[in-house]
C-alpha positions in Angstrom: 0.1 -0.1 0.0 1.3 3.4 -0.8 2.0 5.9 2.2 0.0 8.9 2.0 2.2 11.6 3.5 0.4 15.3 3.8 2.6 18.1 4.0 2.9 21.1 6.6 5.4 23.7 5.4 6.2 26.3 8.2 7.0 30.0 8.0 6.7 31.9 11.1 5.1 29.0 13.0 2.4 29.1 10.5 1.1 26.3 8.0 1.7 27.7 4.7 2.2 26.5 0.8 4.2 28.1 -1.7 3.8 27.9 -5.5 6.8 26.4 -7.3 8.8 27.0 -4.0 8.5 30.8 -4.5 8.5 32.8 -1.2 6.4 35.7 -3.0 3.9 33.1 -4.0 2.7 32.2 -0.2 -0.6 31.4 1.1 -1.1 30.9 4.9 -3.7 28.1 5.6 -3.6 27.8 9.4 -1.9 29.6 12.4 -1.8 26.5 14.4 0.1 23.4 12.9 -0.2 21.2 15.5 -4.1 21.2 15.0 -3.6 20.6 11.2 -1.5 17.5 12.2 -4.2 16.4 14.5 -6.8 16.5 11.8 -4.6 14.5 9.8 -4.1 12.0 12.5 -7.9 11.6 13.1 -8.3 10.7 9.4 -6.0 7.8 9.9 -3.0 9.4 8.4 0.5 8.0 10.0 2.9 10.1 8.1 3.7 14.0 8.0 6.1 15.8 5.8 7.1 18.8 7.9 9.2 21.5 6.0 10.8 24.3 7.9 10.9 27.0 5.2 12.4 29.4 7.6 15.1 26.9 8.2 15.6 26.4 4.5 16.5 30.5 4.0 18.5 30.4 7.2 20.5 27.3 6.6 19.6 25.8 9.8 16.6 24.6 11.6 14.3 27.7 13.1 11.1 25.8 13.4 12.1 22.9 16.0 9.5 24.0 18.4 6.8 23.0 15.9 8.4 19.6 15.3 8.5 19.0 18.9 4.9 20.1 19.5 3.6 17.8 16.6 6.0 14.8 17.7 5.0 15.2 21.5 1.2 15.6 20.8 0.8 13.0 18.0 1.8 9.6 17.0 2.6 10.9 13.6 5.9 9.3 12.1 7.3 12.9 11.0 10.0 13.5 8.2 11.6 16.8 8.6 13.5 19.0 6.3 14.4 22.8 5.7 18.1 23.9 6.9 19.8 20.5 7.7 23.2 21.6 6.7 25.3 19.9 9.6 25.3 16.8 11.8 24.3 19.1 14.6 21.1 20.4 12.7 20.4 16.5 12.3 20.9 15.7 16.0 18.6 18.7 17.1 15.6 17.3 14.5 16.1 13.6 15.8 16.1 15.1 19.3 13.0 17.1 18.7 10.9 14.1 17.4 11.7 13.5 13.9 11.5 9.9 12.8 13.4 11.0 9.4 15.2 13.5 7.9 15.1 14.9 4.3 18.6 15.8 3.1 17.7 18.5 0.4 20.4 20.7 -1.3 23.1 19.5 0.9 22.7 16.3 -1.0 23.8 17.8 -4.2 26.3 20.4 -2.7 28.0 17.8 -0.4 27.4 14.2 -1.1 30.4 13.0 1.1 28.5 14.4 4.1 25.1 12.9 3.1 26.7 9.8 2.7 28.4 9.7 6.1 25.0 10.3 7.3 23.4 7.5 5.7 26.3 5.1 7.2 25.8 6.6 10.5 22.1 6.8 11.0 20.9 4.1 8.1 19.0 4.4 5.1 15.6 4.2 6.8 16.3 7.4 8.8 17.9 9.7 5.9 15.5 10.6 2.7 17.1 12.1 -0.1 15.3 15.1 -1.6 15.5 14.8 -5.3 13.9 18.2 -6.6 14.1 18.9 -10.3 13.4 21.1 -13.1 13.0 19.8 -16.5 15.2 16.7 -16.3 18.0 18.0 -13.9 18.3 18.5 -10.2 17.1 22.1 -9.1 19.4 24.0 -6.6 19.4 27.5 -5.0 16.1 26.9 -3.2 14.8 25.8 -6.5 15.6 29.0 -8.6 18.3 27.3 -10.7 18.6 24.3 -12.6 21.7 22.2 -12.4 23.4 20.1 -15.0 22.8 16.9 -13.2 20.2 14.5 -14.4 17.6 13.6 -11.9 18.1 10.0 -12.8 21.9 10.2 -12.3 21.3 11.6 -9.0 19.0 9.0 -7.7 21.2 6.4 -8.9 24.4 7.7 -7.9 22.7 7.6 -4.3 21.4 4.2 -4.7 24.8 3.2 -5.2 26.1 4.5 -2.0 23.3 3.1 0.1 20.3 5.3 0.1 17.2 3.9 -0.9 14.2 6.5 0.0 13.8 9.5 -2.1 11.2 12.5 -2.2 11.1 13.1 -5.7 9.8 16.6 -6.4 8.9 18.3 -9.9 9.2 22.1 -9.0 7.3 23.0 -11.9 4.3 21.4 -10.8 4.6 22.0 -7.2 1.6 23.8 -5.6 0.0 24.5 -9.0 -2.7 21.3 -8.6 -2.2 20.4 -12.4 -1.4 16.7 -11.4 1.8 15.0 -11.0 4.9 14.1 -13.5 3.5 10.5 -14.2 5.6 10.0 -17.1 8.7 10.6 -14.9 7.8 8.6 -12.2 7.1 5.6 -14.6 10.4 6.0 -16.1 12.3 6.2 -12.9 10.4 3.0 -11.5 11.3 1.2 -14.5 14.8 2.3 -14.8 15.7 2.3 -10.8 13.8 -0.4 -9.2 15.7 -0.5 -6.0 14.9 3.1 -5.5 11.8 3.8 -3.0 10.4 7.1 -4.7 8.0 9.3 -3.0 6.2 11.4 -5.4 5.8 14.9 -4.8 4.5 18.2 -6.7 1.3 18.4 -8.5 -0.8 16.0 -6.8 -4.5 17.0 -7.0 -7.2 14.4 -7.0 -7.7 10.9 -5.8 -7.1 9.5 -9.4 -3.8 11.1 -9.1 -3.1 8.7 -6.1 -4.5 5.6 -7.5 -2.4 6.1 -10.6 0.8 6.7 -8.5 -0.1 3.6 -6.6 -0.3 1.7 -9.6 3.3 2.8 -10.7 4.6 1.5 -7.6 5.5 4.6 -5.7 6.7 4.3 -2.0 4.3 7.2 -1.3 3.0 10.4 -2.4 3.1 13.8 -0.7 0.0 16.1 -0.7 -0.1 19.5 0.0 -2.3 22.3 -1.6 -4.5 19.5 -2.7 -5.9 18.9 1.1 -5.8 22.7 2.1 -7.9 23.9 -1.1 -10.3 20.8 -0.8 -9.6 19.2 -4.3 -8.6 16.1 -2.1 -10.8 15.8 1.0 -9.4 13.8 4.2 -12.4 11.5 4.3 -11.7 10.3 1.0 -8.1 9.1 1.7 -9.7 6.5 4.0 -9.0 3.5 1.8 -5.3 4.3 1.0 -4.6 4.5 5.0 -6.6 1.6 6.3 
């Protein structure tokens, strides 16, 4: 069964969503992330993707208190990302209650560092963020496209011992226009050992059904929940 993973993105302690990762295209949905997380849990959700957007800009965790509050007051398994640039930051995230962390831009910039994290903490604890524009990995908070093909990026990390990947099509993120199904089909076919979590553009229950058929490990849902194109009650068949 594919894992359903709602996303909570945090700016200033509040639950927000961006479009294409652009801080200028920000919508605030709720001032209380804990209450949002509890609503997810009440509908049978077991996983949460928590992103510290302030931390991503500051290059160090900023909203650890939000992580700790959700980890303490729910049973959700939380993967936490945003600003994790050092082992000290990883320790802070795990101490605050993260079950897993997502290594984002550092996975491209400092592969040896992330490889050491994989060896120390294990491939179940470290998720590799494979954010891409076009066919290549996106960098600089999604504002630039590198020359590193997403397929090669994932393949290289599989060879170093990684197995979990959040694969986000930046051009789709927050637009409610459907996910990049062809890309996911290709990645699943060519990289069968990679457990890929689809992210970006998930808009309808049908999107989730197709992603499950393709063989995705999980699907992250953000704006679709907050805008109501996917109702929490309709996720019951995926989370039972």
